[in-house]
C-alpha positions as CSV (number, residue, x, y, z in Angstrom):
1,X,133.3,108.9,68.1
2,X,135.3,111.4,69.6
3,X,134.7,115.0,70.3
4,X,137.0,117.2,68.1
5,X,137.0,120.2,70.9
6,X,136.4,119.9,75.1
7,X,134.5,123.1,76.2
8,X,134.9,123.4,80.3
9,X,132.5,126.8,81.0
10,X,133.9,128.8,84.3
11,X,133.1,127.2,87.7
12,X,133.0,130.7,89.1
13,X,131.5,134.2,87.9
14,X,132.5,134.7,84.5
15,X,135.7,136.9,83.0
16,X,135.9,138.4,79.5
17,X,138.7,135.9,78.9
18,X,139.1,132.7,76.6
19,X,141.2,130.4,76.4
20,X,141.9,128.4,73.3
21,X,144.5,124.6,73.3
22,X,144.9,124.0,70.0
23,X,147.6,121.9,69.5
24,X,147.1,119.5,73.0
25,X,144.9,117.0,71.8
26,X,146.6,113.3,70.8
27,X,143.9,111.5,69.4
28,X,144.5,110.6,65.6
29,X,141.6,108.3,64.6
30,X,142.3,104.7,63.3
31,X,141.8,105.4,59.4
32,X,144.8,108.2,59.4
33,X,146.9,106.4,62.1
34,X,147.4,103.5,59.4
35,X,148.5,105.9,56.8
36,X,150.9,106.8,58.9
37,X,154.5,105.5,58.7
38,X,155.4,102.4,60.9
39,X,157.2,104.6,63.7
40,X,154.4,107.7,64.2
41,X,151.9,104.8,64.4
42,X,153.1,104.5,68.2
43,X,154.2,108.7,68.4
44,X,153.7,112.0,67.1
45,X,156.4,114.3,68.0
46,X,156.2,118.1,68.6
47,X,153.2,118.7,70.6
48,X,151.3,120.8,73.2
49,X,152.0,117.9,76.0
50,X,149.2,118.2,79.0
51,X,148.3,121.6,78.8
52,X,145.0,120.4,79.7
53,X,146.4,119.3,82.9
54,X,148.7,122.7,83.3
55,X,145.9,124.6,83.3
56,X,143.3,122.8,84.9
57,X,142.9,125.4,86.8
58,X,141.6,128.2,84.7
59,X,137.1,127.5,85.3
60,X,137.8,127.9,88.6
61,X,139.0,131.6,87.9
62,X,136.3,132.5,85.6
63,X,137.6,131.7,82.3
64,X,136.2,129.9,79.2
65,X,138.5,127.2,77.9
66,X,138.4,125.4,74.9
67,X,140.7,122.5,73.8
68,X,141.2,120.2,70.9
69,X,140.3,116.7,71.7
70,X,142.3,115.4,68.7
71,X,146.4,115.8,66.9
72,X,147.5,118.9,65.5
73,X,148.5,115.9,62.8
74,X,145.0,115.1,61.7
75,X,144.9,118.7,60.9
76,X,146.5,122.2,62.2
77,X,143.8,124.2,63.8
78,X,146.7,127.0,64.2
79,X,147.3,127.2,60.4
80,X,145.7,129.4,58.0
81,X,142.6,127.8,55.6
82,X,144.0,128.4,51.9
83,X,146.1,126.2,49.4
84,X,148.4,124.1,49.8
85,X,146.4,122.3,52.5
86,X,149.0,119.4,52.5
87,X,151.7,120.0,52.7
88,X,155.0,122.2,55.4
89,X,154.5,121.6,58.9
90,X,154.8,124.9,59.5
91,X,152.1,126.9,57.4
92,X,149.7,124.0,55.8
93,X,146.9,122.4,57.5
94,X,147.6,119.3,57.1
95,X,151.2,118.3,57.7
96,X,152.9,115.8,55.5
97,X,156.2,115.8,57.6
98,X,156.9,116.5,61.1
99,X,159.0,119.8,62.5
100,X,162.0,117.9,62.5
101,X,161.2,117.5,58.5
102,X,160.6,113.5,58.9
103,X,157.9,111.9,56.3
104,X,155.1,111.2,58.1
105,X,152.7,109.2,55.6
106,X,153.7,105.5,54.4
107,X,150.3,106.4,52.3
108,X,149.2,109.9,51.6
109,X,145.7,111.0,51.8
110,X,144.4,112.1,48.8
111,X,143.0,116.0,48.6
112,X,139.8,114.8,49.2
113,X,140.9,113.4,52.0
114,X,142.7,116.4,53.1
115,X,139.3,118.0,52.2
116,X,137.2,116.0,54.5
117,X,139.5,116.9,57.7
118,X,138.9,120.1,57.4
119,X,135.2,119.9,57.1
120,X,134.7,117.3,60.3
121,X,137.8,118.9,62.3
122,X,139.4,122.1,61.1
123,X,135.9,124.3,60.3
124,X,133.5,123.2,63.1
125,X,136.3,123.7,65.7
126,X,136.5,127.3,64.2
127,X,132.9,127.9,64.3
128,X,132.9,126.7,68.1
129,X,135.7,129.1,69.1
130,X,134.1,132.1,67.0
131,X,130.6,131.3,68.4
132,X,132.6,131.4,72.5
133,X,133.9,134.7,71.6
134,X,130.9,136.3,70.0
135,X,129.0,135.0,73.7
136,X,131.6,136.4,75.3
137,X,132.1,140.0,73.1
138,X,128.2,139.8,74.0
139,X,128.1,140.1,77.1
140,X,131.5,142.4,77.4
141,X,131.8,143.8,74.6
142,X,135.7,143.5,74.5
143,X,137.1,139.7,74.8
144,X,140.5,138.8,75.6
145,X,142.3,135.2,73.6
146,X,144.5,133.4,75.2
147,X,145.9,131.0,72.4
148,X,148.2,128.7,74.9
149,X,151.0,126.3,73.2
150,X,154.2,124.6,74.4
151,X,157.6,123.9,73.0
152,X,161.1,123.0,73.0
153,X,163.7,125.3,70.9
154,X,165.1,127.4,69.4
155,X,164.5,129.2,72.3
156,X,165.8,129.2,76.0
157,X,163.2,131.5,77.9
158,X,160.4,129.9,80.0
159,X,157.9,131.9,78.4
160,X,157.4,133.9,75.1
161,X,154.5,136.2,74.6
162,X,153.4,136.7,70.8
163,X,151.1,139.4,69.7
164,X,152.1,139.5,66.0
165,X,154.8,142.3,67.1
166,X,152.1,144.5,68.3
167,X,149.0,143.8,66.1
168,X,146.9,141.3,68.3
169,X,146.7,143.3,71.3
170,X,146.8,146.3,73.4
171,X,149.8,146.9,75.2
172,X,147.8,147.0,78.7
173,X,146.8,143.1,77.8
174,X,150.7,142.0,76.7
175,X,152.2,143.9,79.9
176,X,149.4,142.4,82.1
177,X,150.5,138.9,81.6
178,X,154.3,139.9,81.2
179,X,154.2,141.1,84.7
180,X,152.4,138.7,86.0
181,X,154.4,135.4,85.0
182,X,157.4,138.0,85.3
183,X,156.6,138.4,89.4
184,X,156.5,134.5,89.4
185,X,160.3,134.7,88.5
186,X,159.7,133.7,85.2
187,X,162.2,134.6,82.2
188,X,159.7,136.3,80.2
189,X,160.3,137.4,76.0
190,X,158.1,138.8,73.8
191,X,157.5,138.3,69.5
192,X,160.5,136.1,70.3
193,X,160.2,134.1,67.3
194,X,156.8,133.5,68.0
195,X,154.9,135.9,67.5
196,X,151.6,134.2,67.5
197,X,150.2,132.2,64.8
198,X,147.0,132.0,62.6
199,X,144.6,132.3,65.6
200,X,146.6,134.8,67.6
201,X,146.8,137.4,64.1
202,X,143.4,135.9,62.5
203,X,141.1,136.8,65.6
204,X,143.1,139.6,67.0
205,X,142.5,141.3,63.6
206,X,138.9,141.1,64.6
207,X,136.8,144.1,66.1
208,X,136.6,143.8,70.1
209,X,138.6,140.5,70.4
210,X,142.3,141.1,71.9
211,X,144.2,137.9,71.2
212,X,148.0,136.8,72.7
213,X,149.7,133.5,72.1
214,X,151.3,132.4,74.8
215,X,154.7,129.8,74.3
216,X,155.7,127.5,77.7
217,X,159.0,126.0,76.6
218,X,158.4,122.3,77.6
219,X,160.8,121.8,80.4
220,X,159.4,124.1,82.6
221,X,156.5,122.1,83.5
222,X,158.1,118.3,81.9
223,X,160.8,115.9,82.5
224,X,163.2,117.1,80.4
225,X,165.1,113.7,80.3
226,X,161.3,112.1,79.1
227,X,161.6,114.6,76.1
228,X,164.6,113.5,74.3
229,X,162.4,109.6,73.9
230,X,160.0,108.5,71.4
231,X,157.1,108.7,73.5
232,X,154.3,111.3,75.2
233,X,156.3,112.3,78.9
234,X,154.9,112.0,81.5
235,X,152.5,114.5,83.2
236,X,152.8,113.1,86.6
237,X,156.3,114.8,87.4
238,X,157.3,116.7,90.0
239,X,158.1,119.6,87.4
240,X,154.1,119.9,86.5
241,X,153.5,119.9,90.5
242,X,156.2,122.3,90.9
243,X,155.2,124.8,88.1
244,X,151.2,124.6,88.2
245,X,150.8,126.0,92.1
246,X,152.9,129.1,90.1
247,X,150.6,129.4,86.9
248,X,147.6,129.6,88.9
249,X,149.4,132.4,91.2
250,X,149.9,133.7,87.7
251,X,146.4,133.3,86.1
252,X,145.5,134.9,89.5
253,X,147.1,138.0,89.1
254,X,145.4,138.1,85.5
255,X,142.0,137.3,86.6
256,X,142.3,140.1,89.2
257,X,143.0,142.7,87.2
258,X,140.3,142.0,84.2
259,X,137.7,141.3,86.8
260,X,138.1,144.8,87.5
261,X,138.4,146.5,84.1
């Protein structure tokens, strides 16, 4: 059985930072894949392609890294756990259509099957995320959660930082991240379309946790020509090789600041 998450502890002295990748997993269990339309059995669009490859240096900077292994189409971990659980891509835990409003299922899951997905995938992942945050809180008192995503439209900026319009983290946190990306020449905006999903808003409302969503535009690190094709884009491309050292420099700057805070 495929684990529902991958946890990568820091390999250097631990910082009060947790990086969360809820949409980068691509695994779909056979019983769920078999319910999808024929086209979607071979390709599911609009996922946070290969962020695990882009950010694989984070543990070496002292940052704890938690990544979902299962596709957002199994359960969307960045949606609030409230009814209707099955429905709109942008609000339901289990989407009935893609982000482009194309039906996903040849045979729709029953309400019982949807509930089972929450029990098997959604709740255990969030329990682990909460556990990791609590462990860091016990050690550092205040913890910084980076919720890492990627996108392709509706904006053309390189990086969008979302903090629920100032509600999920301090100015110090978002300023630190903004300045680090800008210093490396990335075009950065704040709360422009992407102002932080459920994870950012929920965990950022908890005592001792500050949360920030970071959205990276696909062409910053992927081959844009591949994005028009109905297949998973390759991460072994020059674009990722060029982007990765720049991202590492960004997060080295962030880590240095939080190692002293």
